[in-house]
C-alpha positions as a printed NumPy array, in Angstrom:
array([[  0.   ,   0.   ,   0.   ],
       [  2.793,   2.362,   0.859],
       [  4.573,   1.657,  -2.428],
       [  1.42 ,   2.348,  -4.377],
       [  0.854,   5.605,  -2.542],
       [  4.395,   6.803,  -3.198],
       [  4.077,   5.897,  -6.881],
       [  0.782,   7.704,  -7.355],
       [  1.758,  10.824,  -5.496],
       [  4.455,  12.016,  -7.992],
       [  2.061,  11.554, -10.902],
       [ -0.601,  13.493,  -9.058],
       [  1.88 ,  16.258,  -8.315],
       [  2.875,  16.43 , -11.983],
       [ -0.784,  16.628, -13.039],
       [ -1.46 ,  19.413, -10.567],
       [  1.613,  21.293, -11.719],
       [  0.616,  20.796, -15.359],
       [ -2.842,  22.19 , -14.717],
       [ -1.314,  25.056, -12.773],
       [  0.889,  25.999, -15.716],
       [ -1.744,  25.382, -18.381],
       [ -4.153,  27.785, -16.703],
       [ -1.722,  30.718, -16.584],
       [ -0.582,  29.989, -20.153],
       [ -4.192,  30.128, -21.349],
       [ -4.746,  33.336, -19.397],
       [ -1.717,  34.976, -21.006],
       [ -2.891,  33.949, -24.481],
       [ -6.367,  35.325, -23.868],
       [ -5.08 ,  38.529, -22.294],
       [ -2.899,  39.204, -25.309],
       [ -6.076,  39.918, -27.275],
       [ -7.066,  42.794, -24.978],
       [ -3.921,  44.27 , -23.468],
       [ -5.373,  47.771, -23.539],
       [ -8.53 ,  46.597, -21.812],
       [ -6.604,  44.922, -19.009],
       [ -4.356,  47.97 , -18.665],
       [ -7.364,  50.274, -18.382],
       [ -8.972,  48.028, -15.771],
       [ -5.889,  48.025, -13.529],
       [ -4.641,  51.603, -13.969],
       [ -2.038,  50.384, -16.476],
       [  0.   ,  48.791, -13.666],
       [  1.826,  52.071, -13.105],
       [  2.904,  52.587, -16.722],
       [  1.999,  55.866, -18.491],
       [ -0.836,  55.187, -20.927],
       [ -0.716,  58.431, -22.881],
       [  1.948,  57.479, -25.434],
       [  1.769,  59.385, -28.719],
       [  3.975,  57.225, -30.959],
       [  3.872,  53.72 , -32.372],
       [  7.049,  52.921, -30.443],
       [  5.437,  54.069, -27.185],
       [  2.477,  51.749, -27.784],
       [  4.771,  48.757, -28.29 ],
       [  6.604,  49.495, -25.036],
       [  3.257,  49.802, -23.263],
       [  2.085,  46.434, -24.605],
       [  5.338,  44.794, -23.475],
       [  4.944,  46.228, -19.98 ],
       [  1.349,  45.081, -19.566],
       [  2.111,  41.593, -20.895],
       [  5.149,  41.285, -18.601],
       [  3.144,  42.31 , -15.543],
       [  0.407,  39.822, -16.434],
       [  3.001,  37.051, -16.772],
       [  4.559,  38.031, -13.432],
       [  1.158,  38.   , -11.721],
       [  0.291,  34.62 , -13.211],
       [  3.555,  33.11 , -11.972],
       [  3.108,  34.774,  -8.595],
       [ -0.446,  33.483,  -8.154],
       [  0.668,  29.99 ,  -9.152],
       [  3.56 ,  30.029,  -6.645],
       [  1.389,  31.472,  -3.871],
       [ -1.194,  28.784,  -4.59 ],
       [  1.408,  26.038,  -4.252],
       [  2.696,  27.548,  -1.012],
       [ -0.746,  27.678,   0.599],
       [ -1.599,  24.222,  -0.766],
       [  1.527,  22.799,   0.862],
       [  0.755,  24.602,   4.133],
       [ -2.73 ,  23.091,   4.241],
       [ -1.989,  19.687,   2.749],
       [  1.13 ,  18.94 ,   4.785],
       [  0.329,  20.692,   8.044],
       [  1.229,  18.77 ,  11.183],
       [ -1.519,  16.34 ,  12.212],
       [  0.279,  14.389,  14.932],
       [  3.625,  13.221,  16.165],
       [  4.213,  10.824,  13.278],
       [  6.929,  11.912,  10.894],
       [  5.948,  12.324,   7.207],
       [  7.325,  10.024,   4.547],
       [ 10.962,  10.929,   3.91 ],
       [ 11.934,  11.249,   0.223],
       [ 15.284,  12.067,  -1.339],
       [ 14.169,  13.616,  -4.611],
       [ 11.32 ,  13.959,  -7.079],
       [ 12.757,  14.061, -10.574],
       [  9.624,  15.36 , -12.421],
       [  9.202,  18.208,  -9.953],
       [ 12.881,  19.122, -10.044],
       [ 12.812,  19.24 , -13.837],
       [  9.625,  21.32 , -13.669],
       [ 10.94 ,  24.004, -11.321],
       [ 14.253,  24.167, -13.206],
       [ 12.958,  24.291, -16.778],
       [  9.911,  26.5  , -16.187],
       [ 11.807,  29.594, -14.91 ],
       [ 14.28 ,  29.264, -17.781],
       [ 11.408,  29.187, -20.279],
       [  9.725,  32.2  , -18.669],
       [ 12.931,  34.262, -18.723],
       [ 13.643,  33.198, -22.326],
       [ 10.184,  34.268, -23.5  ],
       [ 10.397,  37.632, -21.711],
       [ 13.9  ,  38.193, -23.069],
       [ 12.735,  37.329, -26.594],
       [  9.903,  39.851, -26.635],
       [ 11.999,  42.499, -24.867],
       [ 14.696,  42.148, -27.532],
       [ 12.074,  42.44 , -30.301],
       [ 10.528,  45.61 , -28.843],
       [ 13.9  ,  47.197, -28.05 ],
       [ 15.151,  46.491, -31.569],
       [ 11.982,  48.007, -33.01 ],
       [ 12.252,  51.133, -30.834],
       [ 15.916,  51.641, -31.811],
       [ 15.33 ,  50.85 , -35.498],
       [ 16.543,  53.453, -38.009],
       [ 15.18 ,  53.511, -41.543],
       [ 17.299,  54.398, -44.56 ],
       [ 15.002,  57.17 , -45.776],
       [ 13.009,  58.831, -42.985],
       [ 10.25 ,  61.22 , -44.008],
       [ 11.543,  64.078, -41.851],
       [ 14.915,  64.818, -40.273],
       [ 15.244,  67.149, -37.292],
       [ 18.595,  68.147, -35.828],
       [ 18.269,  68.777, -32.089],
       [ 20.947,  71.171, -30.824],
       [ 21.083,  71.619, -27.048],
       [ 22.951,  74.399, -25.301],
       [ 22.958,  76.094, -21.917],
       [ 20.049,  76.439, -21.361],
       [ 17.764,  76.086, -24.335],
       [ 17.114,  74.276, -27.618],
       [ 17.575,  74.766, -31.325],
       [ 15.57 ,  72.645, -33.797],
       [ 16.844,  72.465, -37.368],
       [ 14.693,  70.975, -40.122],
       [ 17.126,  69.231, -42.465],
       [ 17.014,  68.115, -46.097],
       [ 18.99 ,  64.926, -45.484],
       [ 20.895,  62.788, -43.01 ],
       [ 24.186,  63.541, -41.263],
       [ 26.212,  66.646, -40.607],
       [ 26.57 ,  67.347, -44.344],
       [ 22.818,  67.934, -44.773],
       [ 21.456,  71.459, -45.117],
       [ 19.151,  73.242, -42.685],
       [ 16.011,  74.487, -44.45 ],
       [ 14.363,  76.045, -41.371],
       [ 15.382,  76.569, -37.769],
       [ 13.799,  77.412, -34.411],
       [ 15.905,  78.738, -31.543],
       [ 14.627,  79.193, -28.012],
       [ 15.462,  82.076, -25.703],
       [ 14.735,  83.209, -22.172],
       [ 11.708,  85.062, -23.513],
       [ 10.221,  82.591, -25.989],
       [  9.775,  78.85 , -25.548],
       [ 10.974,  77.017, -28.69 ],
       [  8.265,  75.108, -30.578],
       [  8.928,  71.93 , -32.533],
       [  6.199,  71.214, -35.095],
       [  6.   ,  67.649, -36.438],
       [  3.492,  65.589, -38.464],
       [  1.598,  62.414, -37.636],
       [  2.045,  59.191, -39.596],
       [  5.575,  59.927, -40.82 ],
       [  8.954,  58.501, -39.801],
       [ 10.825,  61.285, -38.036],
       [ 14.571,  61.004, -37.463],
       [ 16.113,  62.998, -34.603],
       [ 19.843,  63.743, -34.759],
       [ 21.123,  65.151, -31.486],
       [ 24.182,  67.214, -30.673],
       [ 25.201,  69.565, -27.873],
       [ 27.238,  72.749, -27.929],
       [ 28.548,  72.401, -24.384],
       [ 27.615,  69.707, -21.835],
       [ 25.454,  66.575, -21.809],
       [ 21.731,  67.289, -22.066],
       [ 18.798,  64.922, -22.614],
       [ 15.923,  65.286, -25.097],
       [ 12.689,  64.166, -23.447],
       [  9.011,  64.416, -24.264],
       [  7.22 ,  62.418, -21.521],
       [  4.443,  61.296, -23.892],
       [  7.014,  59.625, -26.147],
       [  7.881,  57.334, -23.197],
       [ 11.445,  57.651, -24.452],
       [ 14.409,  59.945, -24.   ],
       [ 17.962,  59.999, -25.279],
       [ 21.01 ,  61.926, -24.105],
       [ 22.471,  64.734, -26.193],
       [ 26.287,  64.657, -26.209],
       [ 28.812,  67.342, -27.176],
       [ 31.587,  66.732, -29.661],
       [ 31.354,  64.355, -32.601],
       [ 28.772,  62.029, -31.008],
       [ 25.39 ,  62.363, -32.718],
       [ 22.733,  60.292, -30.998],
       [ 19.876,  59.277, -33.282],
       [ 16.424,  57.769, -32.942],
       [ 13.154,  57.659, -34.867],
       [  9.506,  57.914, -33.927],
       [  6.217,  57.756, -35.783],
       [  3.684,  60.012, -34.079],
       [  0.014,  59.044, -34.161],
       [ -1.763,  61.638, -32.019],
       [ -2.126,  65.34 , -32.645],
       [ -1.712,  67.729, -29.757],
       [  0.684,  69.922, -27.833],
       [  3.154,  68.402, -25.383],
       [  5.792,  69.838, -23.092],
       [  9.385,  68.757, -23.661],
       [ 12.223,  68.955, -21.179],
       [ 15.9  ,  68.394, -20.596],
       [ 16.209,  65.242, -18.482],
       [ 19.921,  65.54 , -17.656],
       [ 21.209,  67.807, -14.889],
       [ 23.204,  70.235, -17.03 ],
       [ 23.818,  73.209, -14.777],
       [ 22.2  ,  76.082, -12.916],
       [ 19.271,  76.643, -15.293],
       [ 18.662,  72.998, -16.156],
       [ 15.052,  73.221, -14.935],
       [ 14.387,  76.064, -17.38 ],
       [ 15.23 ,  74.019, -20.509],
       [ 11.679,  73.442, -21.72 ],
       [ 10.255,  73.297, -25.223],
       [  6.912,  72.398, -26.779],
       [  6.17 ,  69.638, -29.265],
       [  3.224,  70.452, -31.535],
       [  1.937,  67.434, -33.493],
       [ -0.256,  68.275, -36.478],
       [ -1.554,  66.561, -39.602],
       [  0.872,  66.032, -42.517],
       [ -1.016,  68.666, -44.547],
       [ -0.637,  71.326, -41.873],
       [  2.995,  70.389, -41.347],
       [  3.709,  70.881, -45.054],
       [  2.071,  74.32 , -44.859],
       [  4.103,  75.196, -41.778],
       [  7.416,  74.062, -43.267],
       [  6.687,  75.865, -46.542],
       [  6.04 ,  79.088, -44.629],
       [  9.253,  78.641, -42.672],
       [ 11.246,  78.008, -45.854],
       [  9.827,  81.239, -47.264],
       [ 11.233,  83.221, -44.348],
       [  8.4  ,  83.129, -41.815],
       [  9.223,  83.028, -38.13 ],
       [  8.069,  80.166, -35.935],
       [  5.068,  82.179, -34.738],
       [  4.186,  83.268, -38.289],
       [  4.394,  79.65 , -39.389],
       [  2.067,  78.646, -36.548],
       [ -0.407,  81.317, -37.626],
       [ -0.261,  79.972, -41.181],
       [ -1.709,  76.654, -39.963],
       [ -4.4  ,  78.168, -37.758],
       [ -2.673,  78.755, -34.421],
       [ -3.277,  82.465, -33.993],
       [ -2.824,  84.863, -31.11 ],
       [ -1.498,  83.263, -27.944],
       [ -1.766,  79.819, -29.574],
       [  1.13 ,  80.766, -31.832],
       [  3.303,  80.502, -28.729],
       [  3.848,  77.612, -26.332],
       [  0.775,  76.71 , -24.279],
       [  2.045,  73.715, -22.264],
       [  4.876,  75.622, -20.568],
       [  6.11 ,  79.148, -20.165],
       [  9.426,  80.968, -19.702],
       [ 10.757,  80.962, -16.169],
       [ 11.809,  84.179, -14.499],
       [ 15.521,  83.423, -14.417],
       [ 16.397,  86.557, -12.415],
       [ 19.87 ,  86.515, -13.839],
       [ 22.352,  89.148, -12.715],
       [ 26.022,  89.596, -13.275],
       [ 27.176,  88.202,  -9.925],
       [ 24.179,  86.407,  -8.462],
       [ 21.005,  84.476,  -9.114],
       [ 17.459,  84.569,  -7.76 ],
       [ 17.929,  87.806,  -5.867],
       [ 15.037,  89.881,  -4.597],
       [ 13.832,  92.657,  -6.93 ],
       [ 15.857,  91.31 ,  -9.853],
       [ 14.199,  91.069, -13.275],
       [ 14.173,  88.473, -16.011],
       [ 16.616,  88.68 , -18.86 ],
       [ 14.834,  90.255, -21.817],
       [ 11.473,  91.948, -22.086],
       [  8.367,  89.818, -22.074],
       [  9.647,  86.936, -19.952],
       [  6.798,  87.362, -17.497],
       [  4.161,  86.485, -20.093],
       [  2.154,  83.341, -19.399],
       [  1.493,  82.338, -23.02 ],
       [  5.012,  81.314, -23.939],
       [  5.978,  84.672, -25.419]])
């Protein structure tokens, strides 16, 4: 009787473990059909859900799927722990059957974690490769030039340092720089700095990349899919006025972008170009952020009764 019991018990354990893994696997497969729905139901598991690019959506999907997989594994492990606590709790002074090993179970808890890590690594590598992918002929090329403590955006007619700038926007202490870009097009960013390390960051892109001085030109591409106006920032501590290095990303339709770029090529300023595509009055300036009162003086900073550098810095519309 004892031999029969010991022979049946491993098979029963394997069946239980198999059912425990089959259930989570089925759940993951089903959840893959409605990642957005699950994310909405659980507050996106802490991940920002307002991405505005195709790359941001892929990173979001990877995050939700990874959290679901982690929860499934966690629930399965917790279930086994509580099952063992209840099933093998002490019922008397008799010692339980002593066993040296259980080969099926040892194979199970060795192979399963390796498979889980391999699958997560596989999909992480796919998404990371896709996010970092550079096409040979992007639709638009923007050179991002960072300097203490503002931004210059150059619209280029080609790739690399040899390309020509066809229009340019430079920020100042009085006017927040505006970067206008279209939806549905591959946009290449080429980054360079005139002094120290900065970092180009639009939170809604769910992505940022450092801007280095010298001959290092960091590059990345995005395809925007949502129109709107979004604040951009420097995400690298670059000096005294680091917190003042803001800009605004304005995403418009391809038709409006063509009108804007044509106006800029014909000599229009950034604000005149914005007016040409319907952003008039205060909307021609940044609306998501505004110039900070830097209170710069020759020998000090942030002193009482000091004034901002340049007229108009106190405006709240981005002028």
